[in-house]
N, C-alpha and C positions, 0 to 999 in steps of 0.2 A: 648581412645588416638585416635586422628585424624591428623596424621602427612602429609605433603604433598603427593601426589600421584604421585609414579614413576612407569615406567613401568619395568617388570623384567629384559628386555634387558639392561637395565642401571646399572646392576649389576651383571648380568653374563658375563661371559669372555668368547668368542669363541674360540674354539681351532685352533691352527695352524697346519702348515705342519711339526711342529718341538714337537710340544706336543698337543694330543689329546683333552685334558681337565685337569681341576684343579688339578687332581690326579697326571697326568705327570709333571704337573708344581711344585707340591709338592715334587715329587721324584726328581726333577731337583734341587731344591731350598737345598732338603736334602745333595743329592750327591756333591753339589758345596760346603756345609758345609764340607764335608770330603775331598773334593779334595783340597780345597784351600790351608791348612796347607802343603800338598804334592807337590804342585806347586811352593809354596814359598822356598820348600827345594830345588825342581828341578832349580829352578832359582839360588840359592847359590851354586849349584853343576856346573851349566854351568859357573858361575861366576869365580869360583874357575880354572876350567878347561882352561878358555880363558886367565885367569891371567898365568896360568902354561905355556901354550903354546905361548905366545905374542913375547918371543926373535925369533920365528921362522915364526909365522905365522902373530904377530902384532895383533892389537887390534880391527881389523874390526869387529869382531863377537857382539861387544856391539852395533853395530851399528843395530842389530835385538834385542839384548838382553832388551835393555832401552826401545823402544818402546811397546815390548812384555809386559814387567812388567808395563808399563802404562794403555795399553788396559784392562789388567785384574784387575788393582787396581781401573779404573774407573769403570769398570763391577760390581766389589765387592761391591763398594759404593752405586750403583743405583738398585741393582739387587731385594732387595725388596721394593723396591719403586715403581716399574712400573707395569703395570697389566699385561704385556708379558714378563716376564723375560728371557725367550727362546730365543727372537728376539735380546735380548741385548748378553746375553751370546755367543749367535753364531757370532753376529758381532765382539766380542771381539776375538773371535777364528780366524776368518777369518782375524782380523787385525794382528794376531801374525804369521799368515801364510805368509801374505803380507812382514812382518818386516823381516822374515828369506830369502823370495825371493828376498828382495829388497838388503840387505847385501850379498848374494850369487852374484846377478848381478854385484855390484860394485866391487867384488874382481874375477871377471872372470867366473862366469856363470859355467857350467857344468864340466870345466877343474878343479875343487878343489871338494874333498870329501864331503866339508861341505853341499851338495845339498841333502844330506841324513837325516839333520838336520830337513826337512819339514815333516819327519814322527814322531817326536816327538810329536806335539801336536794331530796329528791322535789318538792315545792311549786312550785321555781322552774324544774322541767323544761318545762312547757307554754309556759312564758313566753318560751321560747328554742328549742326543737328541733317538729319536725314530730310527728307520732302515732307514727312509727318510732321517734324520739329517747325519745319518753316512754315506749315501751314497753321501749324497751333501757335505759333508767334505771331502771325499776322493776323489770326482771328482775335487774338488777347489785345494788340495793337488796336484795332477796328473797334473793338468791344469798348474800349478806354475812350476812345475819341468820342462814341455815341455815348455813353455815360456821363463824361465831362458835360459834353454839349447839351443834351436834353436834360440830364439830371439836374444842371445846375440852373438854366434857364431855357426850358423849352421853347417859349414865344419867341426868344431871341434867337435860337437856332432855326426856327419856321420860318422867322421875317428874313434871314440871310442864309440861306440853304448852302451857299459857297464856304461859309465858315465851317460847314461839316463835310462838304463834297471835296474839297480842295485837299486836307490832309488824308482821307480814305484814297483818295486818287493819288496822291503823292507814297502812302503806304502801300497801296498794291504795286504801284510802278517800281518802286524800289525791290520789292521782293520779286518780281517778273523778271527785270532786268539783271539782278545779281545772282539770282540762283542758277541760270544756265551758265555765266560766266564762272561761277565757283565750281560747279560741276565739273568743267572742262577743265579746271586746273587742279582739282582732287584726282581726276582720272589722269593726267599727266604725273601728279606725284606718285602715284599709286602703282601706275606701270614702271617707275625708276626705283621705287623702294620695295616693291612686292614681288615673290619669286612667283612666278605664273604658275607654276605646275602645283604646290603646295598651299600656295596663299601666304606663307610666312613672308616675314622681312628678311631682306636680303642683307648680301654685306654691305653696300651703299647706307642703309638704314643702320645698320651696326655702327659704322664709324660715327655717326652722328649722336647715336644714343651714347657711345661710349665716352666722347667727350663731355655730355652733358653729366653723365655719373660720376664723372672723374672731379668734375667742378665742384658737383652737388656734395660728393663725400669730404672734400677738402675743407666745405664748411660746416658739414653736420657732423661729419665724424663716424658715420654710421657704415658698417661694412658691405661689401655687395658680394654677392655668389654668382659663381660662373660655374654651369655644368655643359660639359661636351660631350656629346653622346653620338656615338656611330653603330650602324645596324651590323648584326653580325652576317656574314657569308653573304652578303647583299648581291655580290658579282655573281655567284653561284645561282641566284634568282634569275637574274638577268640571262646568264647563258643556258640555262635549262628552260624557263618559262618566256623569254622573252622581255625586252626593255618595255612593250606596253604594261605587263602584268608588274613590271619594277615599279613604272611609273603611278600604277595604282596603290601598289605597297606604299610608297613614299607620301602618297596623298593620306592614306589610311593612319599612318603613323604620326605625320602632323598633325591629324586632327585627335589623336590619341593623347598626345603630348600636350595641346593646346587646351583641352578638357581638364586637366590637372592644376591651371595654370591660375594666379589670381589676374584682377585685371591690368595691376601694373607689372607683372612679371612679364617680361618680353621673348619670345623665342624666335629664334633664326634659323632659316638653311644655310651652312655654310657653303655648300656646292657636294655632288653627288649624294652620298649617304649620312653626312654629318649633320648634325644639328649643333646648337648654341642656344643657352636659356641664361640670361641676365636675371639676377634677383636681388633688386635693390631693399636694403635693409636686412639681410641675410646672411648669418656669419655662417660658418663651417658646418657645423653640427646641423642647422636646419636645412641648409642648403642640401645635407647628405640625405638627409631624411625625404626631402622632395625628390631627390635623384630617384632613390629606391621605389618611390611610389610613380616615378616615370618610368623606371625599367620593368615595374610589374604591370603597367597598364599597356604597354606595348606587347608583354608576352602572351597577357590575357586575351583570349579570342583570336581571329584570324584577320591579317591586315592584307588586303589584296586577294582573299583567297591563299594566302598563305600562312605557315606558323614562322612568327619572327622573333626574333631576339634583339638586343641592344647592350653593348658596353658602355660604362658612364665614366666620366673622370669629374672630380669634383674640386674646385678650388675658391678660396673667398679670401678678400680683404681682412685686416685686421680690425677691430672696432677702434676708434679714434686714430686710425692709419688711412691715410689718403690712398682710394683706389688707384692703383697703376695697372691698367688693364693686361697689356702685354706681358706684365710678369705674373698675373693670377692665370691669365691664357695659358701660359706655358707651364704652369704648374698643374691645371686641370688636364693638359693635354699630355703630360708625361704620365699621369695617373690613367689617363684613358688605355695608353699604350700599355700600361701594367695590368689593366683589367682583360685587355685582349690578350696578353700573354699568360694569364692566370686562368684562362677557359672560357673568357666571354660570358657573356648572360651575367654580368655582376657590376658593382660601384666600388670604385677606388677612390680614395682622398687624396689630396695633394699631401705630401709631406715638404718641411721647409727644412732646408738645410742648418745643422747648428752653429751657432756662432763660432768664428776662428778663434784658435787659441790665441791670447795676448789683444783679442779685441775689445775696443772701450765698452763696458758696459755700464747703464747708468747708474749713477749713485742712489743709496737708499735714501727715503727721505725723512 
């Protein structure tokens, strides 16, 4: 195969101040899937509280609730379609804080206790972002407290310092308490789904993602590509140079593979020297092009001080056809064995069986 040459930089996504690498991004997306239902329930609770207090407070809190719902709805829609979803999610988070601050400003600034509502979004910071993201979010929230309090009525804020001190203390306390708890949860989750040698996702993570992609493809009809890769003669490397060298080879190969992928392409170590890549929205032709770039990336330069090549099998579901992982994986795995048998260091594509004679075919439109 000889697809158009593209540089690795065109397929790797550099880290940002919110996410260091694609693993942080995958964690962010994973946590976002968990947080989204809870956030919707929170919005529902807030709406009920607003309705219950309307006879005394009025309906002004809706001024922040509706925009906040809109910000996050837009983020949910686009988060899996952009290369750096962390920037989109942080923008939605800042937008919700601005909406709250604007509503509080319109209703009297720091003279009302609702300014403490600026602490609610802070709870979710540590579930998505790095420590720098948490610090930035806390800085935004605290700045908005000061802007609303002193910008609207500095005299009132000076006369009643507790109206400023209380929300600031609440915001800081929420951040300080939630961050170590979430870090512990993230570490526990990472230990269970990350291959400790290569840093790649493992089989447990694969099971969860496969279920999501199957449900997603049933709705969108978009194809999903599957790449199965196996290092050539890896046993000989272990036998000749030792398992420590073999471990270095696996780590370097994993790094080379990840550099070629988009933020939403996911790479897994299945075990031993076998790797798998899932490509949402990629048909067989596009998947084959990426597979050849992966093959070339592995064979270029040294990995763990050794010259290494890889054989790859490629499969993909059909457009407008629900993705069935077991079937597509079996096709890609069979293609991998053909690549091995044909001399290794090559890419083979899945072949689908022809329809059986006598099988019912769709009628022409």
